[in-house]
C-alpha positions in Angstrom: -13.2 -34.2 -48.1 -12.0 -31.3 -46.0 -12.9 -27.7 -46.2 -9.8 -25.7 -45.4 -11.5 -22.3 -45.7 -11.5 -19.8 -42.8 -14.8 -19.7 -41.0 -16.8 -16.5 -41.4 -17.1 -14.3 -38.4 -20.5 -14.0 -36.6 -22.7 -11.2 -37.9 -22.9 -7.9 -36.1 -25.3 -7.6 -33.2 -28.7 -6.8 -34.3 -28.5 -8.6 -37.5 -30.7 -11.7 -38.4 -28.7 -15.0 -38.1 -29.0 -17.4 -41.1 -31.9 -19.8 -40.8 -31.4 -23.5 -40.4 -32.6 -25.6 -43.3 -35.7 -27.7 -42.9 -34.7 -31.1 -41.4 -36.3 -33.1 -44.3 -34.8 -31.0 -47.0 -31.2 -31.1 -46.2 -28.7 -33.7 -47.5 -25.8 -35.1 -45.5 -23.8 -32.7 -43.4 -20.5 -31.6 -44.7 -17.3 -31.7 -42.5 -17.5 -29.0 -39.9 -21.2 -28.6 -40.2 -23.8 -30.2 -38.0 -26.5 -32.3 -39.5 -29.7 -30.4 -40.0 -31.6 -30.3 -36.8 -28.9 -31.9 -34.8 -27.5 -28.8 -33.1 -29.4 -26.8 -30.4 -29.1 -23.2 -31.4 -29.7 -20.6 -28.6 -31.7 -17.4 -29.1 -28.7 -15.6 -30.6 -28.7 -18.1 -33.6 -25.3 -19.6 -32.9 -24.2 -22.4 -30.6 -22.9 -21.4 -27.2 -19.4 -22.3 -28.3 -18.0 -23.6 -31.5 -17.2 -27.1 -30.1 -20.6 -27.9 -28.7 -22.2 -27.9 -32.1 -19.9 -30.8 -33.1 -20.2 -32.8 -29.9 -16.9 -31.7 -28.5 -16.3 -29.8 -25.3 -14.5 -26.5 -25.1 -11.1 -26.7 -23.4 -11.8 -26.9 -19.7 -15.4 -28.0 -19.9 -17.1 -31.4 -20.0 -18.5 -32.4 -23.4 -22.3 -32.2 -23.7 -23.9 -35.5 -22.6 -20.7 -36.6 -21.1 -19.6 -36.4 -17.5 -18.3 -38.6 -14.7 -21.0 -39.6 -12.3 -20.3 -37.9 -9.0 -20.7 -40.1 -5.9 -20.3 -39.3 -2.2 -17.0 -40.1 -0.7 -16.8 -43.3 1.4 -16.7 -42.6 5.2 -13.4 -43.5 6.9 -13.3 -46.4 9.4 -13.3 -45.1 13.0 -10.7 -47.7 13.9 -8.4 -46.5 11.2 -8.6 -43.0 12.6 -8.0 -44.3 16.1 -5.0 -46.2 14.9 -3.5 -43.2 13.2 -4.0 -40.9 16.3 -2.5 -43.5 18.6 0.4 -44.1 16.3 1.2 -40.4 16.2 0.8 -40.2 20.0 3.1 -43.1 20.5 5.9 -41.2 18.7 5.2 -37.8 20.1 5.1 -39.1 23.8 8.3 -41.2 23.4 9.8 -39.7 26.6 7.3 -41.4 28.8 5.9 -44.9 29.3 2.7 -43.9 27.2 4.3 -44.8 23.8 4.0 -48.4 24.8 0.4 -48.2 25.5 -0.4 -45.9 22.5 1.7 -47.9 20.1 0.2 -51.2 21.1 -3.3 -49.7 20.7 -2.3 -48.3 17.3 -1.2 -51.8 16.2 -4.3 -53.5 17.4 -6.8 -51.0 16.0 -4.8 -50.8 12.7 -5.2 -54.6 12.1 -8.9 -54.5 13.2 -9.5 -51.5 10.8 -7.8 -53.2 7.9 -9.9 -56.4 8.4 -13.1 -54.3 8.9 -12.4 -52.4 5.6 -11.8 -55.6 3.7 -15.1 -57.0 4.9 -17.2 -53.8 4.2 -16.3 -52.2 0.9 -18.4 -49.2 1.8 -15.8 -48.1 4.3 -12.6 -46.1 3.4 -9.5 -45.4 5.3 -7.2 -48.1 4.3 -4.3 -45.6 4.1 -5.0 -44.3 7.5 -5.0 -47.9 9.0 -1.8 -48.8 7.3 -0.2 -45.6 8.5 -1.3 -46.1 12.0 0.1 -49.7 11.9 3.5 -48.4 10.6 3.7 -45.7 13.3 2.6 -48.2 16.0 5.3 -50.7 15.0 7.8 -47.8 14.9 6.8 -46.7 18.3 7.2 -50.2 19.7 10.6 -50.6 17.9 11.8 -47.2 19.4 10.7 -48.3 22.8 12.5 -51.6 22.6 15.7 -49.9 21.3 15.4 -47.5 24.4 15.1 -50.5 26.8 18.1 -52.3 25.1 20.2 -49.1 25.4 19.1 -48.7 29.1 20.0 -52.2 30.0 23.3 -52.0 28.1 24.2 -48.8 29.9 23.4 -50.5 33.3 25.7 -53.4 32.4 28.6 -51.3 31.1 28.6 -48.4 33.7 27.1 -50.3 36.6 24.8 -47.4 37.5 23.1 -44.4 36.2 25.5 -41.9 37.9 26.8 -40.7 34.6 23.4 -39.0 34.0 23.2 -35.6 35.8 19.7 -36.0 37.1 20.4 -39.4 38.7 23.1 -38.2 41.1 
């Protein structure tokens, strides 16, 4: 059953902590009490925190004996990084003919990186490859829209004399 009593405060510094009973002499542990010999007691005589004696972790800390295994992050695919850089360059350099070249390179390397990542699970960078693909396709679409507007303006106005720098 449960013991609803308030726990006793630790003894004053310099006093002797209560001794643990002999492992063979103790009966079953009561609620809130560790089984005899089951808790590691530091030199002070008390567990480092009240939770550790019961197998629970203090708030903000991992429980004793529990912890997620830490592994090194997977390296990103070089093709995915190239795709992302070329996709960004294709949109930034949209005033020149470079976006066509950079956007096409972004699309090609993006597809290559996604197939490389699918084949080799030790590589990461799927998000980089997808982002490079999207930016590459957006750069190509932007360039196609610019060409359509240019051709339309030639057909409607007959020349580029409406622009100040073509006079």
